[in-house]
N, C-alpha and C positions, 0 to 999 in steps of 0.2 A: 169546619166546625159541622159535626153529624148533628143536625138537628131535629128536633123531634117534633111532627108536624101535629100532634094532639099531646094532650095532657096526658089521655092513658099511656100513651108509650113510656112516661117515665114511671119511674119506681114509684111506689106509694108514697114513701116516707121522703121522698125527695120533691113529692110535688107540694106547691107553696101550701094549699089550704089544709091538707094534711100534717105538713111540717109545723105549721102556725099552730095547730089543735097538739100537737104531740109535744113540740119544744118550747113552743111561746113566740110570740110576733117580734120578738129581740132576735130572735134565731135567724131569722129571714133577711138576705140580701136586699140591697134599695131594687132591685129589679124584681125580685120575687113579691115584695112588697106591693108593688106597682101592680102585679099581675094579678093579684088576688082583689084588689080594687077595680081594675079593668074587667077582671072575670072572664073575657074571651078575648081570641085573637084576632086572626085573619085567615081569609084563604091560604092554604099549604103553611101557617105559621101560627104555633100556638100562643097563648097569653105571656108565657114568659120570655120567648122569643121575640116577641112585640115588643115587651118592655125593655129589654135589652137593647134594643136598636131606637127606642123613642131616647133613652138616657142619655147614650154614646152616639146620637146622630151628629154630633157637630165634633168628635173627638172625645176629648177626657174628663167633659164637665159631668156627668155623673147626675146625680140627683139636684144639681144645680141646675139643669137645664128645665127642670120642672117650673123654676122661676123666671125663666129668662126667655121661653119661648109664649108668643102670644098664641092665643086661636090660629088666628091666619097662617100662622108658620107651623102650628104644631098640624094643620090639613095637609099643609106639604108633603107631610113624611107618609110613606107609602102603607097603607094600614091604617090611618087614623083617619076617621070620618068626622063629621059634625060631634056625633054623642059622644065620643071619645076624647074628642078635643074640647069639652065642656067638662066630661070627668074630670080629667086633668086639670083645667082651669080650676076646678071647685078645688080638686086635692092641694093646690097650690095654696088659694087663698086661705083654707082650712089651718093648713101648716104656719101661714104668717098670725091669724087671729090666735091660733094655741101660745106661737112662741109671745105674741103682745099680752096675753091675758096674763101668763104666768108671772110676767114680769110687772105687772100693774100695781101689785101689793107692795111692792117695794118702790114704786116710782116716788121720786122727791125733787122737786124742781129745783132745790138747793144742791143737787148733788149729780153732777154732770153722769157720772158711771151709770145712775139707774135711767136716766133719761136716754141717754144712748141705747141704753140696752131695749130700753121699751119702744125706740123709733126704729131699731136696728132692722129687721125682717122688712118694714116697710120701706127702706129706702137704699139698702146693701144689692140688691139684685136691681137697679134702675139702670136701664143703660144711657139715661141722660142725667144732667143735674136738675135736683129739684130743689128748691129752697123753700122752707117750712118758716110761719113767723107762730111762734107760742108766746101767748099774751095772759099776764099774769097778773092776779089783783094784790091787794096791800097784804095778806096774808100766805102771798106767794101759793095761790091756787090757778091752776089753768080756768081761765074764762073765755077763750077760744083758741084755735087754730085756724090759720089758711096757709094757702099756698101761692108764695107771692113771685115765683119765678120757676120757668122751666126751661132748660137749655143750659148754657154756658154763664156762671154767675158772675157777672161784669157790673163794677161799680157802673160804669155809663149806661146799665139797664135797668139798674135797681134805684129807682130814685126814693131818697127818705121821706117826703112827701106822700107818695102815696100808702108808703108800708106804715107811717104814722096814722095818717086818718084813719085807718083800720083800727091801729089799736085807741085811738082816741074815740072811735064809734063806742068800742067795748070798754070804756072808762079803766083800760090797763093801765097799770105804776109802773110795771116794769115788763120786758121783753127779751126772748131767747129767740134767737135765730140759728138755723141748722141747715145743711144741705149734704148731699153725698157727692163723692167723688168715684164714678163708676169703674176707675183705672182700681179702686181698693186701696188705695196708696190716701191715707186722711192730710198727708203733708200740705199744710195751707200755703197757696199761691199767692205772688204779688197782688194781685186781684182780690183773693181772699180777704187779704190783710186791709187794702185801700177800701174795700166794700165794709168792713168793719168798722174802720176809723171814722170814717164818713157817716155810718148810723149812729154809734156813739156818741159824736161829735154834736148830728142833730136832735136827738132824744135828750142832751144834758140842756140843750136851748127851751124845750118845753116840758121839762121835767119826767120824763119817762127814761128811767134807766135800764139800758141794755145789761144784761146780766152774765150772758155768754153768748158765745157762737161756736156750736158744735159740728164739726165735718166728721161724717160717717165715712167707713173705708170699709172693707169686706172683713165684719169681724172683730173691727179696731174703730178708734176713733180719736179725734184731738178736739179737747177742750180749750180755748182761747183764755178762758178764765183761770184752770188748772194750768196752764202753761205761762201764764204773766205777761199775755199777749193783750190784755186789754188795760 
């Protein structure tokens, strides 16, 4: 591929800044958007070529690479130093917050679809399983959330006692548990079902209702409540 070492070698209307100004940001490719934000390239490589290399560093992930790479991993890419790694990390976090904020107005803890949409960007890019505990009051309003597990969601590792101590401290009357599947497929495993059953039974004994267990995949989810699994 014939790379252009500087932006000046690219025709005016094909440079990301000028293209954005004349045609709008929606006309830019993922690499062009990243190039505008990074501003500069590295020796022998302009910002656009560097952006393409960052996005497709591990194959075909494209824009998802932004979420998947830690700062340390980004800095292993030739041409990405401390400053650019921080810039990219901040772009990733901004994207997550924008997605979450746009879903916030529609969030209802009685509606699994809105819950999944609200937490989707937080969880779908994680490389390990993370389980969250959402605690609700008598009006089904969120009064607290916490991460109760990181790694494989296993019934033997998640003890209802520790989970409900947290819920009791917040005076919760109901809870929702949620975790992600890094594979992208939210289909419940046997362990997922066993964990859910143990938590529901323990909650019934102390008067805290398990409203749902939501499993987040890659832009998809499964609600135990909706599927009739509770």
